[in-house]
C-alpha positions, 0 to 999 in steps of 0.5 A: 349365135346365141342357141338360145335365140337361134329359133327367134332369130331365124324367125325374123323374116326381114334380112336387116332386122334379123341381122340389126337384132343378133347384132345387139343380143350378141353384144349383150351377151358379150359384155355381160355373160353373167346373164342368162338368155332366155326366150319368155313372152316370145321375146328374147330376155336376159335374166340376173338370178332369176330376175328380168333385166332386159328383153327385146321385141321387134316390129316394121319399124323398130326393135323394141327395148324394154328394161320395165318401168322403172328402167325407163323412167329412170332413163327417160331424159338420155332416151329423148336425148338420143333421139328414140321414141319411148313408151312407159315400157320400152324405148324404140330402137329405128331400124334406120339409126345406129344404136347407143350402146352405151346408154343400153348399157347404163340402162342394163347396168342400172337394172343389175345393180336395182334389181340385185335383192329382188327375188321376183321376175318383175318388179313389184 
């Protein structure tokens, strides 16, 4: 378990949701070890040079993933093709459906490249 996220994960009451969330966070941490881990706005996040890359929140029906509006818009068609719901700011991984790690990886890598010169936490 990633120490930064330990308390957050322990606060998820449903064991299967806690396990899935931990799985996703660990996968990102292993694939992108250069990203800093942080809890902000009570959400686990991955940060690169002080700028937001990806964050998560949970609800009873899904694990929400945010890459900011630009990232969601850029991948909107792929998100739809993968069968996930989306809003302007996030996509929803239903608890009963597999995570498309290829899509998640492309979204993270897009943000890393697109925000390489970003000097603020959020895009302006």
